[in-house]
N, CA, C and O of each residue as an XYZ file, in Angstrom:
348
protein
N      14.621     -9.522      4.943
C      13.251     -9.152      5.245
C      12.886     -7.951      4.368
O      13.586     -6.938      4.364
N      11.797     -8.075      3.637
C      11.344     -6.995      2.756
C      10.463     -6.011      3.516
O       9.702     -6.391      4.405
N      10.582     -4.745      3.147
C       9.789     -3.680      3.759
C       8.607     -3.351      2.852
O       8.766     -3.151      1.648
N       7.429     -3.301      3.450
C       6.202     -3.023      2.706
C       5.520     -1.791      3.295
O       5.334     -1.692      4.507
N       5.154     -0.862      2.429
C       4.354      0.292      2.838
C       2.903     -0.010      2.504
O       2.610     -0.538      1.431
N       2.002      0.315      3.402
C       0.573      0.144      3.169
C      -0.047      1.502      2.899
O       0.220      2.467      3.615
N      -0.872      1.576      1.869
C      -1.624      2.800      1.559
C      -3.085      2.371      1.457
O      -3.468      1.665      0.524
N      -3.887      2.797      2.410
C      -5.264      2.319      2.475
C      -6.271      3.460      2.495
O      -5.976      4.585      2.900
N      -7.463      3.122      2.043
C      -8.579      4.051      2.129
C      -9.091      4.053      3.572
O      -8.810      3.141      4.350
N      -9.828      5.075      3.898
C     -10.463      5.126      5.209
C     -11.559      4.080      5.276
O     -12.087      3.650      4.250
N     -11.890      3.682      6.470
C     -12.999      2.767      6.644
C     -12.562      1.385      7.091
O     -11.373      1.109      7.247
N     -13.552      0.516      7.295
C     -13.257     -0.791      7.879
C     -12.407     -1.699      6.993
O     -11.598     -2.466      7.515
N     -12.561     -1.637      5.679
C     -11.794     -2.531      4.820
C     -10.306     -2.193      4.872
O      -9.463     -3.089      4.923
N      -9.990     -0.915      4.857
C      -8.597     -0.496      4.976
C      -7.997     -0.891      6.309
O      -6.855     -1.347      6.366
N      -8.759     -0.719      7.390
C      -8.274     -1.131      8.712
C      -8.083     -2.641      8.764
O      -7.119     -3.130      9.353
N      -9.008     -3.380      8.144
C      -8.906     -4.836      8.102
C      -7.620     -5.254      7.383
O      -6.929     -6.166      7.838
N      -7.297     -4.600      6.273
C      -6.081     -4.915      5.523
C      -4.833     -4.644      6.360
O      -3.913     -5.461      6.377
N      -4.793     -3.513      7.049
C      -3.645     -3.176      7.905
C      -3.502     -4.172      9.047
O      -2.404     -4.648      9.336
N      -4.614     -4.481      9.688
C      -4.577     -5.430     10.804
C      -4.071     -6.790     10.337
O      -3.250     -7.413     11.010
N      -4.554     -7.250      9.198
C      -4.119     -8.540      8.669
C      -2.640     -8.549      8.334
O      -1.940     -9.519      8.624
N      -2.165     -7.481      7.729
C      -0.742     -7.406      7.406
C       0.090     -7.454      8.680
O       1.044     -8.226      8.779
N      -0.272     -6.636      9.641
C       0.497     -6.579     10.880
C       0.494     -7.933     11.600
O       1.501     -8.322     12.191
N      -0.613     -8.634     11.554
C      -0.743     -9.935     12.209
C       0.149    -10.988     11.533
O       0.721    -11.836     12.218
N       0.272    -10.944     10.210
C       0.975    -11.985      9.459
C       2.373    -11.600      8.973
O       3.069    -12.434      8.394
N       2.794    -10.366      9.195
C       4.064     -9.873      8.637
C       5.259    -10.726      9.046
O       6.054    -11.111      8.189
N       5.401    -11.027     10.311
C       6.556    -11.812     10.759
C       6.574    -13.192     10.112
O       7.623    -13.664      9.673
N       5.433    -13.824     10.056
C       5.344    -15.159      9.465
C       5.745    -15.131      7.986
O       6.302    -16.102      7.473
N       5.462    -14.021      7.305
C       5.783    -13.872      5.885
C       7.155    -13.247      5.642
O       7.541    -12.993      4.501
N       7.885    -13.004      6.729
C       9.209    -12.383      6.651
C       9.143    -10.984      6.013
O       9.964    -10.626      5.169
N       8.146    -10.215      6.443
C       7.951     -8.849      5.975
C       7.964     -7.908      7.168
O       7.686     -8.306      8.300
N       8.290     -6.661      6.894
C       8.171     -5.638      7.945
C       7.420     -4.443      7.372
O       7.482     -4.164      6.175
N       6.726     -3.761      8.230
C       5.947     -2.593      7.835
C       6.869     -1.387      7.726
O       7.464     -0.962      8.716
N       6.986     -0.837      6.520
C       7.800      0.362      6.297
C       7.035      1.611      6.711
O       7.637      2.631      7.045
N       5.707      1.529      6.690
C       4.870      2.657      7.065
C       3.445      2.423      6.609
O       3.198      1.709      5.637
N       2.512      3.031      7.318
C       1.096      2.952      6.964
C       0.640      4.354      6.571
O       0.851      5.317      7.307
N       0.014      4.451      5.407
C      -0.370      5.738      4.844
C      -1.811      5.679      4.369
O      -2.361      4.601      4.140
N      -2.409      6.838      4.226
C      -3.720      6.939      3.606
C      -3.552      7.112      2.101
O      -2.528      7.618      1.642
N      -4.545      6.698      1.341
C      -4.477      6.864     -0.110
C      -4.420      8.332     -0.512
O      -4.002      8.654     -1.624
N      -4.834      9.219      0.379
C      -4.796     10.649      0.078
C      -3.454     11.290      0.437
O      -3.223     12.458      0.122
N      -2.566     10.533      1.095
C      -1.254     11.086      1.449
C      -0.434     11.355      0.188
O      -0.604     10.665     -0.817
N       0.438     12.336      0.230
C       1.282     12.621     -0.934
C       2.174     11.418     -1.259
O       2.736     10.806     -0.351
N       2.309     11.076     -2.532
C       3.166      9.952     -2.918
C       4.602     10.096     -2.417
O       5.260      9.097     -2.126
N       5.084     11.316     -2.317
C       6.445     11.547     -1.835
C       6.613     11.033     -0.403
O       7.678     10.538     -0.033
N       5.569     11.153      0.383
C       5.624     10.664      1.770
C       5.781      9.149      1.793
O       6.550      8.611      2.589
N       5.049      8.463      0.916
C       5.164      7.004      0.823
C       6.566      6.635      0.332
O       7.199      5.728      0.873
N       7.041      7.333     -0.684
C       8.364      7.046     -1.246
C       9.468      7.254     -0.211
O      10.465      6.533     -0.220
N       9.303      8.221      0.670
C      10.314      8.496      1.694
C      10.508      7.321      2.648
O      11.548      7.217      3.298
N       9.513      6.436      2.737
C       9.625      5.256      3.602
C      10.559      4.209      2.996
O      10.920      3.244      3.669
N      10.953      4.389      1.733
C      11.868      3.491      1.015
C      11.436      2.025      1.071
O      12.231      1.160      1.438
N      10.170      1.739      0.705
C       9.712      0.355      0.754
C      10.217     -0.463     -0.442
O      10.585      0.080     -1.484
N      10.220     -1.773     -0.256
C      10.498     -2.692     -1.356
C       9.222     -2.945     -2.158
O       9.271     -3.286     -3.340
N       8.083     -2.772     -1.492
C       6.776     -2.956     -2.130
C       5.777     -2.019     -1.462
O       5.946     -1.625     -0.309
N       4.734     -1.672     -2.213
C       3.655     -0.837     -1.684
C       2.363     -1.575     -1.934
O       2.036     -1.897     -3.077
N       1.629     -1.844     -0.875
C       0.333     -2.512     -0.975
C      -0.754     -1.467     -0.788
O      -0.825     -0.813      0.252
N      -1.597     -1.313     -1.798
C      -2.696     -0.343     -1.718
C      -4.013     -1.088     -1.554
O      -4.210     -2.167     -2.111
N      -4.895     -0.497     -0.788
C      -6.205     -1.080     -0.529
C      -7.228      0.044     -0.541
O      -7.322      0.822      0.408
N      -7.996      0.124     -1.629
C      -8.994      1.177     -1.733
C      -9.601      1.194     -3.108
O      -9.500      0.211     -3.842
N     -10.226      2.286     -3.472
C     -10.835      2.387     -4.795
C      -9.793      2.233     -5.902
O      -8.719      2.831     -5.841
N     -10.118      1.432     -6.903
C      -9.170      1.112     -7.974
C      -8.619      2.355     -8.655
O      -7.429      2.403     -8.964
N      -9.452      3.361     -8.896
C      -8.961      4.553     -9.594
C      -7.896      5.278     -8.773
O      -6.930      5.789     -9.339
N      -8.053      5.329     -7.471
C      -7.039      5.990     -6.632
C      -5.778      5.136     -6.539
O      -4.670      5.674     -6.525
N      -5.931      3.808     -6.474
C      -4.761      2.932     -6.465
C      -3.926      3.154     -7.728
O      -2.704      3.285     -7.658
N      -4.594      3.194     -8.880
C      -3.883      3.382    -10.153
C      -3.160      4.721    -10.166
O      -2.003      4.792    -10.581
N      -3.821      5.781     -9.718
C      -3.174      7.102     -9.661
C      -1.931      7.059     -8.770
O      -0.873      7.571     -9.134
N      -2.079      6.442     -7.603
C      -0.957      6.361     -6.670
C       0.193      5.572     -7.278
O       1.347      5.990     -7.183
N      -0.105      4.434     -7.902
C       0.947      3.611     -8.491
C       1.645      4.325     -9.639
O       2.855      4.174     -9.811
N       0.913      5.092    -10.419
C       1.546      5.869    -11.499
C       2.513      6.896    -10.935
O       3.631      7.056    -11.426
N       2.065      7.589     -9.894
C       2.915      8.607     -9.275
C       4.141      7.970     -8.621
O       5.254      8.485     -8.734
N       3.926      6.844     -7.936
C       5.040      6.173     -7.272
C       5.983      5.511     -8.274
O       7.169      5.346     -7.987
N       5.476      5.135     -9.433
C       6.326      4.557    -10.470
C       7.415      5.510    -10.914
O       8.516      5.082    -11.261
N       7.119      6.790    -10.905
C       8.132      7.796    -11.245
C       9.125      7.975    -10.098
O      10.316      8.187    -10.328
N       8.634      7.891     -8.874
C       9.475      8.135     -7.703
C      10.291      6.906     -7.293
O      11.419      7.026     -6.815
N       9.702      5.722     -7.489
C      10.342      4.482     -7.054
C      10.287      3.442     -8.172
O       9.582      2.441     -8.043
N      11.004      3.656     -9.245
C      10.938      2.692    -10.349
C      11.363      1.307     -9.883
O      12.338      1.154     -9.148
N      10.618      0.311    -10.321
C      10.948     -1.067     -9.999
C      10.364     -1.590     -8.704
O      10.530     -2.771     -8.400
N       9.681     -0.752     -7.925
C       9.077     -1.211     -6.683
C       7.784     -1.951     -7.014
O       7.002     -1.512     -7.857
N       7.572     -3.078     -6.339
C       6.368     -3.880     -6.533
C       5.164     -3.125     -5.977
O       5.203     -2.627     -4.852
N       4.082     -3.041     -6.776
C       2.897     -2.282     -6.375
C       1.620     -3.102     -6.584
O       0.947     -2.932     -7.601
N       1.274     -3.985     -5.644
C       0.004     -4.706     -5.755
C      -1.137     -3.891     -5.143
O      -0.911     -3.055     -4.268
N      -2.351     -4.139     -5.605
C      -3.520     -3.449     -5.074
C      -4.624     -4.423     -4.728
O      -4.745     -5.489     -5.333
N      -5.421     -4.051     -3.759
C      -6.602     -4.822     -3.367
C      -7.779     -3.858     -3.452
O      -7.914     -2.962     -2.619
N      -8.617     -4.039     -4.444
C      -9.722     -3.111     -4.661
C     -11.045     -3.737     -4.230
O     -11.570     -4.617     -4.912
N     -11.585     -3.282     -3.093
C     -12.846     -3.834     -2.636
C     -14.003     -3.361     -3.521
O     -13.994     -2.241     -4.031
N     -14.957     -4.200     -3.684
C     -16.196     -3.793     -4.340
C     -16.090     -3.472     -5.801
O     -16.835     -2.618     -6.282
N     -15.196     -4.114     -6.542
C     -15.144     -3.869     -7.981
C     -16.409     -4.410     -8.623
O     -16.864     -5.511     -8.312
N     -16.961     -3.618     -9.521
C     -18.161     -4.085    -10.221
C     -17.770     -5.033    -11.337
O     -16.628     -5.013    -11.796
N     -18.688     -5.849    -11.772
C     -18.413     -6.789    -12.852
C     -18.102     -6.005    -14.104
O     -17.836     -6.593    -15.152
């Protein structure tokens, strides 16, 4: 079972992402390593020792977080879900 940390922005979309993950985690053979805000220090996310980090928020903050976590957790999968991207 893989451990996934969630890093989400405040607001309904971030809550929706967390709720969906929690609802489907067992079916997908995943477990929640921790839920964090995008403003939380990257070290806090890294301390959860996840196999993957799913970010949900503004693309620029996701990229910053993934860059910082790339130094702390090399090789960890880092997908992002960016709501409201403009064309």
